[in-house]
C-alpha positions in Angstrom: 12.6 91.7 298.3 15.0 88.8 298.5 12.5 86.6 296.8 12.1 89.0 293.9 15.9 89.2 293.4 16.2 85.4 293.6 13.3 85.0 291.1 15.0 87.2 288.5 18.6 86.2 289.2 18.9 84.3 285.9 18.0 87.5 284.0 21.1 89.3 285.2 23.7 86.6 284.8 26.5 87.9 282.7 28.3 87.1 280.6 26.4 84.2 278.9 28.5 81.1 278.2 28.7 79.8 274.7 30.7 77.0 273.1 31.8 76.2 269.6 29.4 73.3 269.3 26.5 75.5 270.5 27.3 78.2 267.9 27.6 75.5 265.1 24.3 74.0 266.1 22.7 77.5 266.0 24.1 78.0 262.4 22.7 74.6 261.3 19.3 75.5 262.8 19.1 78.5 260.4 18.6 75.8 257.7 16.4 73.5 259.8 14.3 76.2 261.4 12.1 74.0 263.5 15.2 72.7 265.3 15.8 76.2 266.7 12.1 76.4 267.7 12.1 73.0 269.4 15.4 73.6 271.3 14.0 76.7 272.8 10.6 75.1 273.5 12.2 72.1 275.2 14.5 74.3 277.3 12.1 76.6 279.2 14.4 77.1 282.2 17.5 78.0 280.3 15.6 80.0 277.6 13.4 81.9 280.0 15.3 85.2 279.9 17.0 84.8 276.4 15.9 86.5 273.2 14.3 84.2 270.7 17.0 85.1 268.1 20.0 84.7 270.4 22.7 82.1 270.0 22.1 78.8 271.8 23.9 78.4 275.0 25.2 75.0 276.2 22.6 75.1 278.9 19.7 75.3 276.4 21.1 72.5 274.4 21.7 70.3 277.4 18.2 70.9 278.8 16.5 70.2 275.4 18.5 67.0 274.9 17.4 65.8 278.4 13.7 66.4 277.5 11.9 63.1 278.4 10.5 62.6 274.9 14.1 62.1 273.6 13.2 63.5 270.2 15.4 66.6 270.3 18.4 64.5 271.3 17.8 62.3 268.3 17.3 65.3 266.0 20.5 66.9 267.1 22.4 63.7 266.5 20.9 63.3 263.0 21.7 67.0 262.1 25.3 66.6 263.4 25.9 63.4 261.4 24.4 65.0 258.3 26.8 68.0 258.6 29.8 65.7 259.1 28.8 64.0 255.8 28.3 67.3 254.0 31.8 68.4 255.2 33.4 65.3 253.9 31.6 65.7 250.6 32.8 69.3 250.3 36.4 68.1 250.8 35.9 65.4 248.1 34.3 67.9 245.7 37.3 70.2 246.1 39.8 67.4 245.6 37.8 66.2 242.5 37.7 69.7 241.1 41.5 69.9 241.2 42.0 66.5 239.7 39.6 67.2 236.8 41.2 70.5 236.1 44.7 68.9 236.0 43.5 66.2 233.6 41.7 68.7 231.4 44.9 70.8 231.2 46.8 67.7 230.2 44.3 67.0 227.4 44.5 70.6 226.2 48.2 70.5 225.9 48.0 67.1 224.1 45.5 68.6 221.6 47.8 71.5 220.8 50.8 69.2 220.3 49.6 65.8 218.9 53.2 64.4 219.2 53.2 65.2 222.9 51.8 61.8 223.9 50.8 58.6 222.1 47.2 58.1 220.9 46.8 55.1 223.2 47.9 57.2 226.2 45.6 60.1 225.1 42.6 57.7 225.1 43.5 56.5 228.6 43.6 60.1 229.9 40.2 60.8 228.3 38.8 57.7 230.0 40.3 58.8 233.3 38.6 62.2 232.8 35.2 60.5 232.2 35.7 58.4 235.3 36.5 61.5 237.4 33.5 63.4 236.1 31.2 60.4 236.8 32.5 60.2 240.4 32.0 63.9 240.8 28.4 63.5 239.7 27.9 60.8 242.3 29.2 63.1 245.0 26.8 65.8 243.8 23.9 63.4 243.9 24.7 62.3 247.5 25.0 66.0 248.5 21.6 66.8 246.9 20.0 63.9 248.9 21.5 65.2 252.1 20.3 68.7 251.3 16.7 67.4 250.8 17.0 65.6 254.2 17.0 69.0 255.9 13.4 69.5 254.8 12.5 66.0 256.0 14.0 66.6 259.5 12.3 70.0 259.6 8.9 68.4 258.8 9.5 65.6 261.4 10.3 68.2 264.1 7.0 70.0 263.3 5.1 66.8 263.3 6.6 65.7 266.6 5.9 69.1 268.2 2.2 69.0 267.1 1.7 65.4 268.3 3.4 66.1 271.6 1.2 69.2 272.3 -1.9 67.2 271.4 -0.8 64.3 273.7 -0.1 66.7 276.5 -3.5 68.4 276.2 -5.3 65.1 276.2 -3.5 63.6 279.2 -3.8 66.8 281.3 -7.6 66.8 280.6 -7.6 63.1 281.6 -5.7 63.9 284.8 -8.1 66.8 285.7 -11.1 64.5 285.1 -9.6 61.8 287.3 -9.0 64.3 290.1 -12.5 65.6 289.9 -13.8 62.0 290.1 -11.9 61.6 293.4 -13.5 64.8 294.7 -10.4 67.0 294.1 -11.4 70.2 292.4 -8.5 72.2 291.1 -8.7 76.0 290.7 -8.3 77.6 287.3 -4.8 78.6 288.3 -3.9 75.1 289.2 -5.3 73.7 286.0 -3.3 76.2 283.9 -0.2 75.2 285.8 -0.8 71.6 284.8 -1.4 72.6 281.2 1.9 74.6 281.0 3.9 72.1 283.1 7.1 70.8 281.5 6.8 67.6 283.7 5.5 64.3 282.6 2.0 63.2 283.8 3.6 60.7 286.2 5.7 63.5 287.7 2.7 65.6 288.1 0.9 62.7 289.8 3.8 62.1 292.2 3.8 65.8 293.0 0.1 65.8 293.7 0.5 62.7 295.9 3.1 64.5 297.9 0.6 67.2 298.4 -2.0 64.6 299.5 -4.3 65.5 296.6 -4.2 61.9 295.3 -4.2 59.0 297.7 -2.2 55.8 297.1 
């Protein structure tokens, strides 16, 4: 009975602990959907009793970042830097919007009252407006590029996941074949355990050595 309680202790831990950064990363993953999938896949211990649509916990993120492939750690860093850049651009867009509106108001007043400012000054203001609009277009172009990067990151995550699963299948098959060549026949249950293991092949080898299934 004690073993059963211990086995399911994680399922009754309450309340779950969240952090601001974990919530923000969850919101970002709604745009980059494969990030959410990979964080959950690469944190099997912390995600075991959590619903697939639940917010990320710091434990999930930490476990995924520590995954030996290192890919999720890099992906999270890229997504975070991208969002920082988008936040800066949003602030610049707002500032530019205010400046453009003020200059346009000044031009409108000047057009209604030609004697309000000199013709030379009016031309300088028009030139300033054109410069501001050009800068605003540059900001929008950078933002559009960053928005497209979300799709690139999403595709890279999917590619990484597929390649990693293929790699894992190949090397588990290689390990099973090597064991069989040494006269070590694993049961179907043991083979399935290898196939679903979250450890590296080297870690599996070391574990088998400790069990004396593979001799040095």
